[in-house]
C-alpha positions, 0 to 999 in steps of 0.5 A: 518536531512532532506532527499528527497526521489524521486521515479521517476521510474514509468515513465519508466515502473517500475514493482513496487518493488521499491516503496516497497523499497522506503517505507521501507527506508523512515520508517527506516529513519523516526524511526531514527529521520530524516525528510523524504519527499517523491516525487512520480510521476504519471505513465502516465503523469510523473507529481508529484503526492504527496510530503510530510513527511511519517506522512503527507502521511499516515495521508492523507489516507481516508481509514482504514487498517484491518487484517482479515482471510477468506476462501482461496476459497474467496481469488480472490473475495477479490483481485478484490474488495479491495486493498490488501497489504498482503496475508498470509496463516494461519491454517484456511484460508488466512490472509489479510491486507486490505484497506477499509472504512469499515471492509471487514469481521466481524472478521476484526481488525483495524491495524495501517496504514503504509507508504506502505499502503499509497503507495498501496492506492495511486498507487496500483490497485485491481486485475483485473484493469489492468493485471488480477491476479490469485492466 
């Protein structure tokens, strides 16, 4: 079955939560054997930014996805320097899911990119790019 997911909410100042839901829905529909096409609009001009299947969007990424552990005291620096997809507290610091062309740390391990990573790359922002985030 062909399914079209259109997320046009950025045109009306969406907070971004719907993008995550759209990604998760698209990934689940794709796993079930459906051909999913995603349409996403530019938040400033309302123009379509990207259309394509989940696989096409992921393959279009020009960055890699890395998991790494850093000291908690370095978190704000990494948040400002990299696109961070996930932060999780672990016993020896914080584990990050980072989008970068190069490994962000010596202990970084490359992991498989997801549709959520692609949305972060194309539509996300680093802390400090818009509204400064303090963690």
